[in-house]
C-alpha atoms as one frame of an Amber mdcrd trajectory, in Angstrom:
protein
 -53.892 -44.896 -42.826 -52.984 -43.220 -39.517 -55.462 -40.359 -39.032 -54.360
 -39.649 -35.477 -51.158 -37.791 -36.229 -49.698 -35.608 -38.935 -45.958 -35.077
 -39.409 -44.407 -31.699 -38.650 -43.993 -30.990 -42.382 -47.714 -31.479 -43.158
 -49.256 -28.713 -45.242 -52.115 -26.922 -43.470 -55.070 -25.241 -45.175 -57.984
 -23.488 -43.398 -61.480 -23.033 -44.839 -65.092 -22.573 -43.753 -67.952 -24.980
 -44.456 -70.335 -23.239 -46.864 -74.124 -23.584 -46.913 -73.790 -25.250 -50.342
 -71.773 -28.071 -48.697 -74.733 -29.089 -46.518 -77.013 -31.993 -47.437 -80.599
 -32.889 -46.499 -79.391 -34.249 -43.130 -78.055 -30.831 -42.127 -74.336 -31.631
 -42.231 -71.582 -31.514 -44.842 -72.180 -33.973 -47.654 -69.630 -36.732 -48.246
 -68.897 -35.287 -51.692 -67.787 -32.031 -50.018 -65.162 -33.949 -48.017 -63.769
 -35.525 -51.185 -63.612 -32.077 -52.816 -61.797 -30.699 -49.749 -59.281 -33.573
 -49.895 -58.577 -32.727 -53.543 -58.518 -28.973 -52.870 -55.904 -29.234 -50.112
 -53.746 -31.507 -52.297 -53.888 -28.927 -55.097 -53.103 -26.086 -52.656 -50.093
 -28.036 -51.351 -48.840 -28.715 -54.876 -49.203 -25.036 -55.878 -47.426 -24.023
 -52.671 -44.465 -26.244 -53.614 -44.651 -25.461 -57.337 -46.415 -22.189 -58.176
 -47.851 -22.358 -61.703 -45.210 -21.445 -64.284 -44.919 -21.760 -68.062 -41.435
 -23.257 -67.487 -42.908 -26.360 -65.832 -43.348 -29.494 -67.931 -46.982 -30.128
 -68.876 -47.816 -32.748 -66.254 -50.943 -33.267 -64.222 -51.813 -35.277 -61.105
 -54.957 -37.420 -61.289 -56.669 -39.488 -58.612 -56.461 -43.238 -58.974 -58.193
 -44.081 -55.689 -59.661 -42.404 -52.601 -60.092 -44.172 -49.277 -62.144 -41.869
 -47.047 -63.085 -42.522 -43.447 -65.710 -40.224 -41.929 -65.500 -39.752 -38.157
 -67.732 -36.772 -37.290 -70.003 -34.303 -39.027 -69.185 -30.764 -40.122 -71.815
 -28.028 -40.221 -72.315 -24.754 -42.086 -70.044 -22.085 -40.680 -67.584 -24.532
 -39.102 -63.977 -23.462 -39.554 -61.938 -26.487 -40.635 -58.257 -27.272 -41.046
 -57.055 -29.794 -43.582 -53.577 -31.249 -43.073 -52.005 -33.173 -45.924 -48.692
 -34.852 -46.608 -47.191 -37.325 -49.036 -46.377 -40.655 -47.420 -44.816 -42.439
 -50.400 -43.697 -41.900 -53.986 -43.174 -44.917 -56.222 -42.700 -44.570 -59.971
 -45.569 -42.449 -61.286 -47.624 -42.893 -58.108 -47.881 -40.929 -54.919 -49.735
 -41.817 -51.708 -51.089 -38.727 -49.955 -52.713 -38.700 -46.517 -55.163 -36.026
 -45.401 -56.702 -35.206 -42.060 -59.656 -32.789 -41.789 -60.452 -31.410 -38.350
 -62.644 -28.755 -36.779 -60.532 -25.800 -35.624 -62.691 -24.970 -32.581 -62.242
 -28.309 -30.820 -59.574 -30.151 -32.830 -61.967 -33.047 -33.485 -61.010 -35.333
 -36.354 -63.850 -35.237 -38.885 -62.349 -37.160 -41.773 -59.192 -39.040 -42.713
 -58.309 -39.899 -46.290 -55.677 -41.800 -48.195 -55.426 -40.957 -51.883 -53.394
 -42.628 -54.597 -52.356 -40.064 -57.195 -50.736 -40.719 -60.587 -48.585 -38.200
 -62.448 -49.493 -37.987 -66.139 -47.917 -36.302 -69.111 -50.597 -33.766 -70.032
 -50.033 -34.246 -73.774 -50.133 -38.023 -74.024 -52.182 -38.846 -70.922 -49.606
 -41.500 -70.033 -48.118 -41.962 -66.566 -44.634 -40.512 -66.036 -42.172 -41.253
 -63.257 -42.170 -38.619 -60.529 -38.827 -36.819 -60.947 -36.376 -37.339 -58.061
 -36.298 -33.595 -57.327 -40.101 -33.543 -57.007 -40.145 -36.665 -54.835 -37.547
 -35.025 -52.586 -39.760 -31.979 -52.075 -42.863 -34.105 -51.489 -41.068 -36.344
 -48.983 -38.947 -34.037 -46.804 -36.388 -35.759 -44.608
């Protein structure tokens, strides 16, 4: 996982840390970071493929998260999440995410997530179609 740089094609999503994200230590809870990692992945997917009844009934599920926390986020902080797909292999996709504070550009969190594409009806993994892989992995 290389949290120091994001490629030019990385998807960017801005959001604000809510009071409900804060734990008893006064900073964003680790669970909030995992939710943000999943939220930006979903936003990227819907950006590439807006929901449509014509799409096959498939769903991405998380197989594994590797999350590295670097600095704390606080209520009211404006954050930017950058995400991109680093690899597609069969039914799996490796997505990297970088969460940073907008005000100072500080890296707060870096994550690597293994996603699996499932057929929504059977719950079985399905190969990522070549057209989809091409959009997830721009040249």
